[in-house]
N, C-alpha and C positions, 0 to 999 in steps of 0.2 A: 967495621967491622964486625967489631960485635954490637952494634948500635943494627946495620943493617938486617942481622943477624933473629938480634930478635926481631924487628919490621915485617918481618919473614914471620915467625909464630903467632906476631897477632894480627898478620892475614889470614894462616893458615885458620884460624879460635875464629875471628867473622865468617870465614867463608864455611866451615864449620855449626857454627850457632844459627847460616844460614840452612845449609843444608837440612841443619837439623829443623829445623821453621819448614824450612817446603816439606819435610818427607813428614812433617808431623800435620800437617791440613788435613790430611783427611781423619783426622781424627775425631772432627763435628761430627760428620757424617756416621759417624759408627754412634759419637755419642747421639745424636738421631735418632739412627733409629733404635738404640736400646729405650731412649723414652719415648718414641710410636706406639712401641709395643705392651707395655702394659694400655698407652689406651685403647686398645682397640681388643684388648681381653676385659676390661672392665666391665663392657657392657653384654660383652661375649655373657660373663658369669650373671646381668644385672637379672637378663630375660627368662635364662635358665631357671633363676629363682622364682622369678613372676611367672613365668610357667609352670611347674610345680604349684604357687597359688593359687593362681586361678585354676585345676586341674582338682582340690581339694575342698574351696566353692562347689563346683559344681558335681559333685557327690549327690544322689538323690537316691532316700531313703524311701520306695514302695511296702507301703502296708497290703495287707491282703483285706478286702470290703466281703463286709455274707449278707445279702439282702435275700431279707426276709419276704415270701409270700402270701397276701392275707390269707385266710383260710376262708374256704367259700360260705357263701351264708344260704340260709334258706327258706323261701317268702313261705310265709302261713295267707290265705286267701280265708277270709269269711265266708262259712256255708250260707248259702241261700235261707233266709229269715219265710218259715210259715205263716200264711198268713191267717188266723182260725177261721178270719169271714171270709176267704176264698173258697170256691168251690174249688171240686180237687179231679174236676175235668180238666186237660191241658189247655184248653183259653174260656176262659170268665172276665167274668165283671160285677163290679161290687159298686150300691149303688146306696150313699146316709144326704137323704134328700137334708136333714137338721143341715146337717153344716155346708148344702148345696156341694158334696166334691162325688165324685165317683174317681173308681179304676180298679186299670183290667188286671188278672191272674194271670202266671203263665204256671201251672204246673203247685198253685198252691200259694209262689211268690207274688207277691203287689207289687206292681208295677208304678211307676210315679202315677199321682194323684192329679186330676183335672176337673173345670168348674163345669157347674151343670146347673139350670134350671129349671124345676121343676114343677110342680104341683103341691100344695098342700099335703094330701088327706088318701092320695091314690099316686102310684097301685101299694097295696097293703104288705107291711116289709112280711117275707119270702122270697123262694128261688122259685124259678122261674127257663121254660126255655124258648131259644130267640128258634118263632117258627117260618117269620120273615124275613126276605131283606130287597129293596126298590131303591134301585138311584132318584127316582121322583115321583115326588112325594105332591099333595096337593092336601088342602081341610078349610071346609067353612064354621070350623067352631070359634068362637068369638064372636057371633055376627062380621065378621071381614073374611076376604079369599087371601091366602097365601101358598106358597108353594115350600119346598124344602126338598133339602136333597138326602141321600144316605140313612135311609133312613130301614133302621134293623128295629122289628116288630118281638116284644116277647110277653107283651097281654096285652088284657083289653079293658077297657073305662067299665066300672063297677055300673053305670048307669044304665049309657050307652054304648056299651058292646064295643066301639071302638078301637080299632088296635094303637095301642102303647108301644111310644117306638124310642129308640134314641133317632135323634137328625140333626141336623144340622136350624139354625137360627133361623123363623121362616122369614123373607120376603114378602112383602105386600105387593098389594097392587100397580102400586106408584114406585117401586125399583124403594124403596125403604123397610129396613129392617125391622122386624117386633117391635124389639127393644135396641138397644143402645148394647152394641159385644161390649164392652167395658163392664156394664154391668150384671153380664154371666159369672154365674159364681156369686153377687151379692145378695142381704135379704132387697131387696130394691125391685126386683121382680116375683119372688118364693111367691107359686103360687100361680101365676101369670101362665102356663101352662095346663090342660085339661085332661093330663097325667104321663105324658111325653116327658122323651129329657130331649132339650136343651141346649145345644154342645153349640160349643167355636164351630168355624167353617172348616180347619185342617184340623178338631179331630175329628170332627166328621167322617175323613179320608182315615183314621187310624184304625177308629172301630167295627169299617166296615172291612178292614179289611183282616181286624182282629176273633172276629165273633161273629161262628158259620153255624147254620141252620143243627140244633141243639145242642148249642152247647150254654152256659146258665148264665142266668143273669140274678144277681141276691140281692133284696134292697133289704138295710139295716135297718131304716129309721123312719 
């Protein structure tokens, strides 16, 4: 009887253990939940720290800049230089036979020089008024016939009384120029004219447009 009682107690003990084991089975689930919770919390903390770091890195300090505007500059234009050889009339011309050069004058200011071919002894140095203009003219001086254009007369020959004028280089009957155009302004043909002032064809038009009757031409050498 005692043995049966002990056996029953033992069986009850075993059943109690099994019950405890079965009752404690959910415990691992609780452990798992406890273990997972820190894992989900840690990244959140890390992200928060990272976000804070980025915010600090993107802080920008803007400094005010000052723009300096340059002061306006003043340009000084040189006053025209009055040429003492230029007549005081509005339009005039000057002839330098020694240098085989001439230039026009604008209210006493000398314009750029141009080349000429002249006689050696005439016209004499002095100031002469323009008295005639002919677009076309001809001559038999020098024993040959020639034609010329843009004839602006301002003096007379000392021996013949013929008109002395600015005009383009004469063209002979055969169509050739009385002298090569490249030689105008050189000493090679200095003295070939009977008093007139030969100029290049394009310069003839400039002189024609510039000088009018009454304008002065000054010979300085």
